[in-house]
C-alpha positions as CSV (number, residue, x, y, z in Angstrom):
1,M,206.2,68.2,88.4
2,K,207.6,66.6,91.6
3,L,205.1,64.2,93.1
4,L,204.5,64.8,96.8
5,P,203.9,62.0,99.3
6,I,200.3,61.4,100.3
7,I,199.6,60.5,104.0
8,V,196.7,58.1,104.5
9,K,195.2,57.0,107.8
10,A,192.9,54.0,107.5
11,K,192.0,50.7,109.2
12,L,193.3,47.4,107.9
13,W,190.5,45.0,106.8
14,L,190.3,41.5,105.5
15,W,188.9,40.7,102.1
16,Q,185.7,38.6,102.4
17,G,186.5,36.3,99.5
18,K,189.0,33.5,98.7
19,G,192.4,34.0,100.1
20,A,193.6,36.1,103.0
21,W,194.0,39.5,101.2
22,H,194.4,42.5,103.6
23,F,193.7,46.1,102.4
24,I,193.2,49.6,103.5
25,T,190.6,51.9,101.8
26,I,192.0,55.2,100.7
27,E,189.6,58.1,101.5
28,Q,188.1,60.2,98.7
29,N,190.3,63.3,99.1
30,E,193.5,61.2,99.0
31,A,192.1,59.2,96.1
32,D,191.5,62.4,94.1
33,L,195.1,63.4,94.7
34,I,196.4,60.1,93.4
35,K,194.2,60.5,90.3
36,E,195.6,64.0,89.7
37,M,199.2,62.9,90.1
38,Y,199.2,59.8,87.9
39,M,200.1,60.1,84.2
40,W,197.6,58.1,82.1
41,P,196.9,55.5,80.9
42,R,196.5,53.2,83.9
43,K,198.0,49.8,84.2
44,G,196.1,46.4,84.5
45,F,192.8,46.5,86.4
46,G,193.0,50.3,86.5
47,S,195.8,50.1,89.0
48,I,198.3,52.9,89.8
49,P,201.8,52.1,90.9
50,V,202.9,53.5,94.3
51,K,205.8,53.3,96.7
52,V,204.5,52.7,100.2
53,T,206.0,53.3,103.6
54,I,204.5,51.9,106.9
55,G,206.8,52.4,109.9
56,K,210.3,51.3,108.7
57,T,209.0,49.1,105.9
58,I,209.1,50.4,102.3
59,W,207.9,48.5,99.2
60,K,206.4,49.1,95.7
61,T,202.9,47.9,94.8
62,S,199.8,49.4,93.3
63,V,196.5,50.8,94.4
64,F,193.4,49.4,92.8
65,P,190.1,51.2,92.0
66,N,187.2,50.5,94.3
67,K,184.1,52.5,93.4
68,E,185.2,56.1,93.6
69,T,188.4,55.5,95.6
70,F,191.2,53.0,95.8
71,I,192.3,50.1,98.0
72,L,195.8,49.3,98.9
73,P,196.9,45.7,99.6
74,I,199.1,45.2,102.6
75,K,201.1,42.0,102.2
76,K,201.9,39.5,105.0
77,L,205.6,40.4,105.0
78,V,204.7,44.0,105.9
79,R,202.0,43.0,108.4
80,D,204.5,40.7,110.2
81,A,207.4,43.2,110.1
82,E,205.2,46.1,111.5
83,N,203.1,43.9,113.8
84,I,199.9,44.9,112.0
85,N,196.5,43.2,112.6
86,V,193.0,43.5,111.1
87,D,191.2,46.7,112.4
88,D,194.5,48.4,113.3
89,L,194.6,52.1,112.3
90,L,197.6,52.6,110.0
91,K,199.5,55.6,108.9
92,V,200.7,55.0,105.4
93,T,202.8,57.2,103.1
94,L,202.1,56.8,99.4
95,E,204.3,58.1,96.6
96,V,202.7,57.8,93.1
97,Q,205.1,56.3,90.6
98,N,204.9,57.5,87.0
């Protein structure tokens, strides 16, 4: 089965704990697609590996479970390259990696 890219639109937010972690929250419909595409078992912390594209920047990371959905970390290198700030609405392309 060829895995299709998933388009996510979400605001960037800052984790309210130690460190300066930045995330987007993936909506339920897109989260359900990710769950359907990924071959089990999941990796550490229940994460699922993905290839991510924002603008011209492409990298590999993982989405992490957060209640019924997932959160996606957006690292500083990407935020700087794409001039992204907290509360910006992002268009993100995710490709689940099996």
